[in-house]
Structures are given as C-alpha cells and as structure tokens.
N, C-alpha and C positions, 0 to 999 in steps of 0.2 A: 434843251428842254421839252420842245415840240416833240421831239421823236420820242422821248421817255414818256409824255403824257399820252401820245398815240399808241405806244404799246400799253400802256395802263388801261387805256380806254377797252382794250380788248380783253383784259384778263377775267372780267365777269361776263363775257359774251355768251356763255351757257344759258345764263338767267334770261338774256334777251330772247332767245329762240326756243331753248330747253329741247332741241332736236325735231321741232315741230316742221322746219322746213324740209329735212330730209324725209321725215315720216310722211308728209304730204307728198312729196315726189315718188317715193316708194308706193304709195298706196294707190295714186292715180295711175302710175305706171301699170300696176297690176288689176286695176278697175277703175275706167275712166269715169263711171257714174259716181264714184266717191266725191267727185267735186260738187255735186249739187248741193247737199247738205253737209257733208263732212268739211268742206271748206270753210262755211259760215262758222262752225263751232270752234274750228281752229283758229281762225281769224280773231274771235274774241279772246280765246287764251293767249294769243300772240301778243295782243294789247296788254294784257294784265301782266304777261311776263316782261313785256317791254318797260312797263312802269315800274315793275320791282328791280330790273337792270338799272335804270335811270337813279332810283333812289339809292341803291347798293353802292353803284360806282361813286356817285357824289359824296355819298356818306364815307366811303373808303377814303375817297381823296381828301377829304377833311381830316379824317385821322391820320392821314400820311403828312399832314402838314402843308398841303396845297392851299393856297389863299391868293386873294388879289387877281392878279392877270392870269397866274397859273390855274386858279379854279374857273375863271371865265373860259379859258382854252379847253379844259377838261370838259365843262359844260356843253361847249360848242362841238366837241369832238364826240361827245356821248350821244348829243342829238343826230349827229351825221350817222354813227353807228346804229341807232334807233330806226332812221328812215332808210339806211342801206339795208338793215335786215329785213325791212318790209319789201323792199324791192326784190330782194332774192327769194322771199316767200311769193311774192306774185309771179316770178319767173319759174318757180318751182311747177305752176300749174302749167305753162307752156311746155316745160321739160317732161313733165308726166304726161302730157297729151302728144309727145313726140313732134312737138312743132318747134323742130330745132332750129330753122332758118329764122323765126322771130325771136326765139329766145337769144340767139348769137347776135341779133341786132341790139337788144338790149343789154347785153353783156358788155357792150362797149359804149352806147349811147350816153350814159351818165358820165364816162371818162372823158369822152369826147367834148361834151359841154362843159366840163370842168377845165380842160386844156384851152378851150376857144375863151372861157371866162377869165381866167388866170393870164393868159396871153394879153387880153386886153388891158387888164389891171396892171400888168408888167411893162407894156410897152407904150401904151397910149393914155398915161395917166400924168402927163407932165412930168415933173422934176421930184415928184414924191417917190420915197423909197418904198418898196413893196412890203407890206406888212403882214406877218404870218396869220394875223385875224382875217385878213381878206380871204386867205385860203380857207379858211375853216367856214366863213359865211358862204362863200362859193359852193363849198362842197352841201351846205344844207339847202341852197337854193337848186342846185342842179339835181340833187337826190329827190327833191321834193317835187319838182316838175316831172322828172321821168316817173315817179311813183304814181302820179295822177294819171298820165297816159296809161301805165300798165293797169290800173284800177279799171279804167273804162274797158279796156280790151279784155281783160279776164272776166269782167262780169257778163260781157256779150258770150263769151265761151261757155260760162257756168250756166246760163240761162238756157243753153241749147241742148243741155243734157237732161236725162231722165234721173229721178231720184234713186240712190242706191239704198236697199235694205240694210247693208252693212253701215252706212253713214247714219242712219235713223238711230241706231242703236248706241252711238258714241256717246260718251258722257265724260265728264271731267277726269273721274277714275280710270277709264279706258284710256284717255288720251295719256295721263302721266305714265300708265304701266307700259304703253306701247312705244311711248317717244323717249323715256328717260334713257335707254340704253343709248339712243342717238345722242342725247344731251351729254352723257357722260364722254362720249368719243370725242365730241366737240371740246369739251372742257379741258380734258388732258392733252389734245393735239394743241389747243390754242396757248396753254401754258408752256409747253415746250417749244412752242414757235415764237411766242411773242414775250415771254418773261425775262428774256436776257437783257432786254434795254432797260427794265424797271430795275432789275437786280445790278447792272452797272451803275445807274443813277445812285442807287442806295448803298452800295458797298464800297465804292471808291471816292476817294478826295476829287473835288471838281467833277463829280458824278455827272452832272448834266451835260457839261462840255465833253466828258470821255464818250457819253452816249451818242452825242452827235458825231464825233470821230467815228464811231461804230457805225452810224447810220450811213456814213459815205459809201462804204461797201455793202451793207446789208440792203441798201434800196435798190442794186443790181439784183440780188438775191431776190427781193420782193417782185421785181418785175419778171423774174424768171418763175415764180410762184403763181403769178396772174396768167402766165402761159399754160402752166400745168393745169391750173384750175378752169380754163376754157375748155380742156379736153375732158377732165374727170366730170365737169358739169353735164357733157353730153353722155359721159359714158355711163353713169349711175343710172338714169332711167332707162336707158337702152338695155343695160344689163339686167335690172330688175324685171323688166317686162321679157326679155328672152329666158331668163332663168326660171320665171314662173310658167313658161310654157315648155320647159324642159329642152329648150334649143341649144345647140353647140355653140359656145362663146369663144372658142380657143383662138380661132382667127382674128377676132375683133381685139381681145386681149393682148395678143400677142403683137398686132399691129400698132395698137396705142402704146405699149411698152418701148417698142423700137422708137417710135417718133419723139417720146419723152425723154429716153435714155441716151440716144444718139448724140445730142447737143452737148452732153457732158465730154464727150471724146473731142468736142472743138474747145469747149470752154475751159477744162481744167489745164492743160498743156499752155493754152494762150494766156491764163491768168497768172501761171507761173513766170512765164517770159516777158510778158508785156502789161502785166497788170499796173504798174506804174505810171505806164505811157497812158493808159486808158483813163486812170484817175486823175491826172494831171490834164487831160482833156476836158473831164467833167467839172473839175473843180480849180479855183484859182489857188487854194491853199490845202493841200493833202496833208493830212496830220499823220504824225507818226504812228506806226502800227496798222494803218488803213490797208496797206499792201498785204500784210501777213492775213488780215481777217478776210480780203477777197479770196486770197488762194483757198483758205480753209472753207469757205462758204461755197466757192465753186465746186469743192469735192462733196459738201452737203447737198448740192443739187441733184447728184444721182440718188443718194437715199431720199431725197424729196419726192424723186420721181417714182421709184420704188414704191414708197409709201402710198402716193396717189392712186397708182395703177392697182396694187394689189390689196390695199385698204379698201378701195372701191369694190372690188370683187366680193370681198368678205361681207361688206356691208349690203350690197345688192342681193347676195345670197342668203342674207338673215343671220349670218353668223355674228351676232353682235357681242355675244359674251367672249367670244375670241378677240374681236376688236378692243373691247373694254380693258381686257386683261393687258394685250400688248401695249396700248397706249398709256396705261396707267404706269406699266414699267418704265415706258419712256420718259413720263413726266416725272416719276421719282429719280429716275437717272440724271435727267437734266439738271433737275433743281440740285443735286447731290453735287455733280460736276461744277455747277456754276459756282456754288458755295466755296468749293475747294479751288477751283482754277482761276475765278476773277481777282479774288485778292492777290494772287502770285502772279499772274500772267496778263492782268486786265482785260482790254477788249479782245485780244487773241485768245485768251482762256475761254470766254463767251463764244466765239466762233467755233472753236475746237468741240466745245460741249455740244453744241448745234449739230455740227458735221457728225459727231460720233452717235448722236442719238437717232438722227435721221437715218444715217446708213444702217444702223442697228434695227431700228424698228421695221424699215424698209425689207430687210433681209429676213426677219422673223414673219412678217406678213406674207412674204413669198413662200416660205417653207410651209407655213399654215395652210396656205391655198393648196399647196402640192399635196400634203399629208390629206387634206380633206377631198382631194381629186375634184377640185373645183375648175381647175386648169390643167392644161400639160404644157407647162413652158419649160422648153429646152434649157438645161443647165450648161449645156454645151456653148450655148450661145453667151452666157453670162462670162464664160472662162475666155472666149474670144474677144469679149467686150472689154474686159479688165486688160488683156494683152495689147488691144489697141492703144488703150489710155496710156499703158506704160511705154510702149514704142514711141508715141506722140510726144510723151515727156523727154525721152531719150533724143529724139529728133530736134526738138526745141532748144535743149541745152548744148547740141553742136552747132547748130545754125545760128543762133543767137549772136549779134554784134558782128557777124561775117560778111553781111551784105547791106544795102540799104533797107530799112524797116519794111517797106511796102513790099519788096521782093521777097525778103524773109517770110512774110505773111503769106503771099501767093503760092510759094512753093510749100509751105507747111499745110496749108488749106488743101492743095492738090493732093500731097501725099496723104493725109488723113483722110481725105475723099476716096483715094485708092484702098487705103486700110478697111474703110467701112464697106465698100463694095466687094474688096478682096475677100475679106472674111465673111462676107454674105450676111453681114449684120442687119442688112435693110432688105427684106424680101419683097420684091414688087408683086409676087403672087397673092400675099395676103390683101392687096389692094383690090384684087378681083373679086375676093369671096368674103370681103369684111363687111358686117352688117354697119358698122361706123361709117365707111364711105358711101354705102347706099343711101343712108339716111342724110 
C-alpha cells in the first residue's frame, strides 16, 4: 500500500511546482541578476501552487477511497513532497549560479540524514518493529531541516546580487506564460514514470499487494533514476548557460550520454542471468514475477538515460514545444499500454509498458536533437552500443552455471569492459575538453 500511495503522491506533482524550478534554473543560468527580485516572486507562486497541490492530492485521495491509516500516510507523503519540492527550488538557485559543488552536497544531504535516522529507528529501538509511519515522519523532519539550511545559504547569495530589470517586470501572467511548458513536461513525464503503481493497485485483485511485488524491482530502477538525476541536474544549468552564449556543447553532451548509457551494458545482461540471485539477497520473500519486472526495467534504464540526456538538451535550448509533444505522446502511450497489459500480464505488463515508453521517447528526443542540429551525436556509437549489449547477453547465456558464481561475474565484467573499450564506447578525449568535467 505504501508504494501505491507513494506513486499516487507524485501524480499531481505539476501543481506542486508548475515548472517554476526549471524556469528558475534556466533564467538564473542565463542572467544571474534574475535572482534578486525574480526569486522572491517565484517563491510566492511556489507556495500558492504547493497549497493547491496539497488540496488536490488529498481531495483526489478521498475520492479514490483512501481513509484512515491510508489517508494519514498520503498526508505525510504529500507534506514530504511539498518540502522536497522547495528543496529542489532552493537548489535550482545554486545550480543556476553554477555553484555545482554546493548543489551536489545538498543533493545527497537529505538522503544521508534520512538513512541515518531510519537506521537508528531500525536498529536501536529495542524490540519494536519498524513502522512505515516512522519513515514518513523521518522524511518530513530531514527535508525540513535541510530546507532551513538551504534558505539561509540562498538568501546570502541573493542579497549579494544586483536587481535585474527583467525580474522587475515579472508578474503572475508572465510566470504562467513562461513556466507552463515546463509544467506540462513535468506532468507528462511524471505520469508515465509513476502512474504504473497506482494502476496496478486499481486494476488488479489484491492490487496493493501486487504493487508491493512490483516495487521490489522498481526500487532498483528508482535508484538508477537518482543516479541519472544527479547528472542531469548539473547538465541542465550548464547547457542553458552555454547555449545562451552560443558555445559548442557536443563534447559535454556526448560525454554525459556515455556515462549514463554505458551502465546498461552491465545491468541488462546481469539482470537476465543473475536477477534472481540479486533479488534474493535484497528480500527474504521474492514475489512471483519480480524477476521478469527487473529484466524489463533494466532495459527501460537505457531509455531513461536517453530521455534524461537529450530531453535536457531540448529543454536547455528552449525547444519546449517539441518536449511537450514528445512527453504527451509518451504519457498517452503509457496509459494505453498499462490499460491493455496490466489486466493480462499483471506487473510484468506494467514493466513492459514502462520500458517501451522510456526507450521510445528517448529515441524520439535524440532524433529531434539531431534534426534541429542541437548536437552531433554519432549514430555509429549507438549501433556499437546495441551490439555490445547483444554480445554481453550471449556471453551470459553460455557462461551461466558453468563455474562458481563469483568467477562467472568476474569473467563477464572483464569481457564487458573489453567490449566497452574495444568498441570505443568510452572516449577519454571527451574528458579533457568537456565543460562538465571542468565544472
């Protein structure tokens, strides 16, 4: 039930932000003086949209039949989303000012505090079983603490800047007009990334239990998404500033694409061959179907990386209409596939829908970037990339169960590294000229 409620709390995330965070990053990257007055006006609207989000999410929860403990959990999760959204908004200032080292610290600080808090509650709380409510309360406490620190830091940065003439002219109508494309992009991407758990819970018998089974593998996919988000969170303001100055961004985009896509060469074959072992290490009771979900979501990771990199390029370049169209198609396709596949294939159907949509939208974004001449990404690299995955799958098929597991893994990883460097999928030259590494 927690996983279904967690996904449900994301559904109206657009109301929580309305694209203001990305718009703030984009504006400050191009004109740092925007922070002086523009930030204050955006913060006011952020609070208003946050209130609308809380009312909308809780109201929709009541209409969906959540009550009692379920509603209390939804309230806590909604409050944590509210606080987390404000943390991201404050971090957008640091990213827009290109203070990446400080932004990186705050990108992990809330998670580190949460791990410490939950570890204490889990291991040093006597014989009392860990309650899921404790996790929600710990999230609220950690997010609130980090937000206060961020507010103090960003206020000092803000007071040191001069007033922007552009920021003086900003009003409600201007904010809505300039931020709504960002809001639509977030809305559609959130729906096709998070709606699967809610649909599993609603479309299947014992839906809450099935959503928990799906979560066993989805958590690993979510961890991978956090890894991707760390890179794109830095890439977006960097590209926004570089593109506004007509600087060449090919080296940076190609390098980040390599860093994010190459792990799939390792993950996809290993999930096929050793996914069951991994899940058995993580959980005492691995549910039926979780292994198939892990395989499908490992393939979806490649699409997630494509979407993250080339979607960031389109957004930073101001090609918001193209992003809105692609993400809307992804949302409609994901919703349709879930309605068709979940009743027939249960949680594996949801994972298949996610994989198809992630890969499809990622490829379309890459093609759009190439057509608009925003990047010069070598398609030959993608061919070699797919070939490396296929050869790795063949390798796993033949070597599986022939030796001790640890020897099999060592041999597979060494051969995979040989394929990566032999096919020149990882270009060390990009590191010497990439703006990303210099920053």
